C-alpha positions as CSV (number, residue, x, y, z in Angstrom):
1,X,-20.6,-98.8,-10.2
2,X,-19.2,-96.0,-8.1
3,X,-17.2,-93.2,-9.9
4,X,-13.8,-92.9,-8.6
5,X,-12.7,-89.5,-6.9
6,X,-10.6,-87.7,-9.4
7,X,-8.5,-84.7,-9.1
8,X,-9.5,-81.5,-10.9
9,X,-7.9,-80.9,-14.3
10,X,-5.8,-78.0,-12.7
11,X,-4.5,-80.2,-9.9
12,X,-3.6,-83.0,-12.2
13,X,-2.0,-80.7,-14.7
14,X,0.2,-79.0,-11.9
15,X,1.2,-82.4,-10.7
16,X,2.4,-83.8,-14.1
17,X,4.1,-80.4,-14.9
18,X,6.0,-80.6,-11.7
19,X,7.0,-84.3,-12.6
20,X,8.6,-83.0,-15.8
21,X,6.2,-83.2,-18.5
22,X,5.9,-80.5,-21.2
23,X,2.2,-80.1,-21.4
24,X,-1.0,-81.4,-20.2
25,X,-4.1,-81.5,-22.5
26,X,-7.6,-82.9,-22.5
27,X,-8.4,-85.4,-25.3
28,X,-12.2,-86.1,-26.1
29,X,-13.4,-88.7,-28.4
30,X,-16.9,-89.3,-29.8
31,X,-19.1,-92.4,-29.5
32,X,-17.7,-95.4,-31.3
33,X,-14.5,-93.6,-32.7
34,X,-11.5,-95.5,-33.6
35,X,-7.9,-94.7,-34.3
36,X,-6.2,-97.4,-36.2
37,X,-2.6,-98.4,-35.4
38,X,-0.4,-95.2,-35.0
39,X,2.5,-93.7,-33.0
40,X,3.2,-90.3,-31.4
41,X,6.5,-88.2,-31.3
42,X,6.1,-87.9,-27.6
43,X,5.7,-90.1,-24.5
44,X,2.4,-89.8,-22.6
45,X,1.1,-90.6,-19.3
46,X,-2.8,-90.1,-19.2
47,X,-5.8,-90.4,-16.8
48,X,-9.2,-91.5,-18.1
49,X,-11.9,-89.1,-16.7
50,X,-15.1,-89.9,-18.7
51,X,-16.4,-93.0,-20.7
52,X,-14.5,-96.0,-21.7
53,X,-12.1,-97.1,-24.4
54,X,-9.9,-100.0,-25.3
55,X,-6.2,-99.4,-25.9
56,X,-4.4,-102.0,-28.0
57,X,-0.6,-102.1,-27.6
58,X,2.0,-104.7,-27.9
59,X,-0.5,-107.6,-28.6
60,X,-2.5,-106.8,-25.5
61,X,-5.8,-104.8,-25.2
62,X,-6.7,-102.9,-22.0
63,X,-10.3,-101.8,-21.4
64,X,-10.0,-98.4,-19.6
65,X,-12.5,-96.5,-17.6
66,X,-12.6,-93.3,-15.4
67,X,-9.8,-93.4,-12.8
68,X,-7.6,-95.8,-14.9
69,X,-4.2,-94.6,-16.1
70,X,-1.9,-95.6,-19.0
71,X,1.6,-94.8,-20.3
72,X,2.9,-94.9,-23.9
73,X,6.5,-94.3,-24.7
74,X,7.4,-92.1,-27.6
75,X,6.9,-93.9,-31.1
76,X,5.0,-97.0,-29.7
77,X,2.5,-98.4,-32.1
78,X,-1.0,-98.5,-30.6
79,X,-4.6,-98.5,-31.6
80,X,-7.7,-97.1,-29.7
81,X,-11.4,-97.9,-29.9
82,X,-13.9,-95.8,-28.0
83,X,-17.1,-96.9,-26.3
84,X,-20.8,-95.9,-27.0
85,X,-20.5,-92.7,-25.0
86,X,-17.1,-91.9,-26.1
87,X,-14.3,-90.9,-23.7
88,X,-12.1,-88.3,-22.4
89,X,-8.7,-88.4,-20.8
90,X,-6.2,-86.0,-19.7
91,X,-2.7,-86.5,-21.3
92,X,0.5,-85.3,-20.0
93,X,3.1,-85.3,-22.8
94,X,6.9,-85.3,-22.8
95,X,7.6,-84.1,-26.2
96,X,10.5,-85.3,-28.5
97,X,13.6,-83.3,-28.3
98,X,14.2,-81.1,-31.4
99,X,16.1,-82.6,-34.3
């Protein structure tokens, strides 16, 4: 399978910050890692850059690989399961407004 052509982190980060996101970070997960159902106090739009993982949200499971994107609104319950090589994605976050 051919690897998709991905932007550099700097290009992706600049694009997402210009689109109104507050921060862009890299998230790395080890082989076989899992994250049981949880939520985040921010919305996120992300680009998978390495490995593979399964994102379960709203009764659906997506198998994500490099080049795939996903979005999660703030406070959306979801779970994650990472493949045998782990995974990495770049996450652009819109943080919750202060209380």
